[in-house]
C-alpha positions in Angstrom: -18.7 35.9 -7.4 -18.6 32.3 -8.7 -22.4 32.1 -8.4 -22.8 35.3 -10.4 -20.6 33.9 -13.1 -22.6 30.8 -13.4 -25.8 32.9 -13.6 -24.7 35.4 -16.2 -22.4 33.0 -18.2 -24.4 29.8 -18.8 -23.1 26.9 -21.0 -25.1 28.1 -24.0 -23.0 31.3 -24.1 -19.8 29.4 -24.6 -18.7 28.2 -21.2 -17.8 24.5 -21.2 -16.4 24.0 -17.7 -17.6 25.5 -14.4 -15.2 25.2 -11.4 -16.9 25.2 -8.1 -16.1 23.9 -4.6 -17.3 20.4 -3.7 -18.6 20.5 -0.2 -20.9 17.4 0.0 -19.9 14.2 1.7 -20.7 12.2 -1.4 -19.8 14.8 -4.1 -17.3 12.5 -5.7 -16.3 12.3 -9.4 -14.4 9.0 -9.8 -14.4 9.6 -13.6 -11.7 12.1 -13.1 -9.2 9.3 -12.6 -9.8 8.3 -16.2 -10.2 11.7 -17.7 -6.9 12.9 -16.1 -5.0 9.6 -16.7 -2.2 11.6 -18.4 -1.8 13.6 -15.3 -1.5 10.4 -13.2 1.3 9.1 -15.5 3.1 12.5 -15.1 2.9 12.3 -11.3 4.2 8.8 -11.3 7.2 9.7 -13.5 7.9 12.9 -11.5 7.8 11.1 -8.1 10.1 8.3 -9.4 12.6 10.9 -10.8 12.6 13.1 -7.7 13.0 10.1 -5.4 16.3 8.9 -7.0 17.6 12.2 -8.3 21.2 13.0 -7.2 21.7 9.5 -5.7 24.7 7.4 -6.5 23.0 4.1 -6.7 19.7 5.5 -8.1 16.9 2.9 -8.7 19.2 0.2 -7.3 17.9 1.2 -3.9 14.6 -0.5 -4.9 16.5 -3.8 -4.7 18.9 -3.0 -1.9 16.3 -1.9 0.6 14.2 -5.1 0.7 17.3 -7.2 0.3 19.1 -5.7 3.3 15.9 -5.8 5.4 15.5 -9.5 4.6 19.1 -10.3 5.6 18.6 -8.4 8.9 15.4 -10.2 9.6 17.0 -13.6 8.8 19.9 -12.9 11.2 18.0 -11.3 14.0 14.7 -13.2 14.0 15.8 -16.4 12.4 19.3 -16.7 13.8 19.3 -14.9 17.2 15.6 -15.2 18.2 15.3 -18.6 16.5 11.7 -18.0 15.4 10.0 -20.7 13.4 9.5 -20.4 9.6 7.0 -23.2 9.1 9.7 -25.5 7.7 10.7 -23.3 4.7 14.1 -21.5 4.2 14.2 -18.5 6.5 15.5 -16.1 3.9 12.7 -16.9 1.5 10.1 -16.8 4.4 11.1 -13.3 5.5 11.5 -12.0 1.9 7.9 -13.2 1.1 6.5 -11.3 4.1 8.7 -8.3 3.4 7.7 -8.1 -0.2 4.0 -7.8 0.6 4.6 -5.5 3.5 6.9 -3.1 1.6 4.3 -2.8 -1.1 1.7 -1.8 1.4 3.9 0.5 3.5 5.2 2.4 0.4 1.6 2.9 -0.8 0.5 4.3 2.6 3.5 6.5 3.1 3.5 7.9 -0.5 -0.2 8.6 -0.3 -0.3 9.9 3.3 2.1 12.8 2.6 0.5 14.0 -0.7 -1.1 17.2 0.7 2.0 18.3 2.6 4.5 17.6 -0.1 2.4 19.1 -2.9 0.9 22.1 -1.1 2.7 24.6 -3.4 1.2 23.0 -6.5 -2.3 22.9 -5.1 -2.1 26.7 -4.4 -1.0 27.7 -7.9 -3.3 26.0 -10.4 -6.6 24.1 -10.4 -6.7 20.4 -11.1 -8.7 17.6 -9.6 -7.0 16.3 -6.4 -8.1 12.7 -6.7 -5.8 12.0 -9.7 -2.9 13.4 -7.7 -3.7 10.8 -4.9 -3.7 8.0 -7.5 -0.5 9.4 -9.0 1.4 9.1 -5.8 0.2 5.6 -5.2 2.8 3.7 -7.2 5.0 0.8 -6.1 7.6 -1.0 -8.1 7.2 -4.6 -9.2 11.0 -5.0 -9.2 10.9 -6.4 -5.6 8.4 -9.1 -6.7 10.7 -10.0 -9.6 13.7 -10.2 -7.2 11.6 -12.5 -4.9 10.8 -14.7 -7.9 14.5 -15.0 -8.8 15.4 -16.2 -5.2 12.4 -18.5 -5.2 13.6 -20.2 -8.4 17.1 -20.6 -6.8 15.7 -22.2 -3.7 13.4 -24.4 -5.8 16.2 -25.6 -8.0 18.3 -26.5 -4.9 15.6 -28.7 -3.6 14.6 -26.6 -0.6 11.0 -27.9 -0.6 9.2 -24.7 -1.7 6.5 -25.0 -4.2 3.6 -23.1 -5.8 0.1 -24.1 -4.8 -3.3 -23.3 -6.3 -3.4 -20.2 -4.1 -1.1 -18.6 -6.6 -4.3 -17.8 -8.6 -5.3 -15.5 -5.8 -2.0 -13.5 -5.9 -3.3 -10.9 -8.3 -6.3 -10.3 -6.1 -4.0 -10.0 -3.1 -2.0 -7.4 -4.8 -5.1 -5.4 -5.7 -6.4 -5.7 -2.2 -3.2 -4.5 -0.6 -3.0 -1.6 -3.1 -6.6 -0.5 -2.3 -6.0 -0.9 1.5 -2.9 1.2 1.3 -4.7 3.8 -0.8 -7.6 4.0 1.6 -5.5 4.3 4.7 -3.2 6.8 3.0 -6.1 9.0 1.9 -7.6 9.0 5.4 -4.3 10.1 6.9 -3.5 12.7 4.2 -7.0 14.2 4.6 -6.5 14.6 8.3 -3.0 16.0 7.9 -4.5 19.2 6.5 -5.6 20.0 10.0 -3.3 17.9 12.2 0.2 18.0 10.8 1.5 15.7 13.5 0.0 12.8 11.5 2.5 13.4 8.7 5.3 12.7 11.1 3.6 9.9 13.0 2.5 7.9 10.0 6.0 6.4 9.4 6.3 5.3 13.0 2.8 3.9 12.9 3.5 1.9 9.8 6.5 0.3 11.5 4.5 -0.6 14.6 1.8 -2.1 12.3 4.5 -4.3 10.7 5.3 -6.0 14.0 1.5 -6.6 14.5 1.5 -8.4 11.1 3.0 -11.9 10.5 6.0 -10.5 8.5 8.8 -11.9 10.7 6.8 -14.8 12.3 4.2 -17.3 11.0 0.6 -17.1 12.3 0.9 -20.7 13.4 3.4 -19.6 16.0 0.5 -18.1 18.0 -1.5 -21.4 18.2 -0.7 -21.5 21.9 -1.9 -18.0 22.5 -5.5 -17.8 21.4 -6.1 -14.2 22.5 -3.0 -12.9 20.7 -3.8 -14.9 17.6 -7.3 -13.3 17.5 -5.7 -9.9 17.8 -3.3 -10.6 14.9 -6.1 -12.0 12.8 -8.0 -8.7 13.3 -5.1 -7.1 11.4 -6.3 -6.7 7.7 -2.8 -7.3 6.5 -2.5 -10.7 8.1 -4.6 -12.5 5.5 -2.8 -11.1 2.4 0.6 -12.0 3.8 -0.5 -15.6 4.7 -2.1 -16.1 1.3 1.0 -15.0 -0.5 3.1 -17.4 1.6 0.7 -20.2 1.0 0.7 -19.5 -2.7 4.5 -19.3 -3.2 5.9 -21.4 -0.3 3.1 -23.9 0.4 2.9 -22.9 4.0 0.7 -20.5 5.9 -2.6 -20.2 7.8 -5.5 -19.1 5.6 -9.0 -18.9 7.0 -12.3 -17.9 5.6 -12.8 -15.4 8.4 -9.5 -13.8 7.7 -10.2 -13.4 4.0 -13.7 -12.0 4.5 -12.7 -9.7 7.3 -9.7 -8.3 5.4 -11.9 -7.6 2.3 -14.5 -5.8 4.4 -11.9 -3.7 6.2 -10.3 -2.8 2.9 -13.6 -1.8 1.3 -14.6 0.3 4.4 -11.2 2.0 4.6 -11.4 2.9 0.9 -14.9 4.2 1.0 -14.2 6.2 4.2 -11.0 7.6 2.7 -12.6 8.8 -0.5 -15.6 10.3 1.3 -13.4 12.0 3.8 -11.1 13.2 1.1 -14.0 14.7 -0.9 -15.4 16.4 2.2 -12.1 18.0 3.4 
């Protein structure tokens, strides 16, 4: 029927938009992100409002969640397990890793469940799906501001923390982590249309991924375990976390291999995610 409409009602007869299914592997219209920018803003506002609706503390949870997690990490891994922190204050060391990881984890989780949580909207009205993916991919900069406040406090008290030239790379680290989270999230959300188990498993998988990343331990701790160190370096999140610590704490292990590998993995995940999303 759609083919008949396109044949009998061409553009010169008044039709300006033709809606047809996209079935090709590379039938992707990235310009939709810009054309539907108002829709993206609406999705961001809606998700933020729904998340904290009917809560007592509201957006304060944005601060409480990473703060409580950092305190627990400091007590368990720093106090009980006595893990090294490369000579910097443990609280700030764990908060640095947790800030980067929370940004990534929220991006993956919010993007991965898009099709499941918005299935009713998809079935009622037509709109491009890619802007919806971008609209769910939002994370708050409040945690970064909170980290900066604690950093200033430790710096003022003479704790030995300092900014390095790597701070110039922080905007690129943020962009890479965002794109990596978007790519991984799109891959998972595309597969959840057929395998709903992934929607449940993604939260558990992200938690396991965290312990495979140098969030609660420095990469230098694995110097005596070459094989384990190589495995951790194959984690695309290792390099962004270490760069962020090097930039704001003056400590960390940053290698050319880690940077290049992480960028290649991010690009591959993003391309695969967008292609798979368009196909499914």
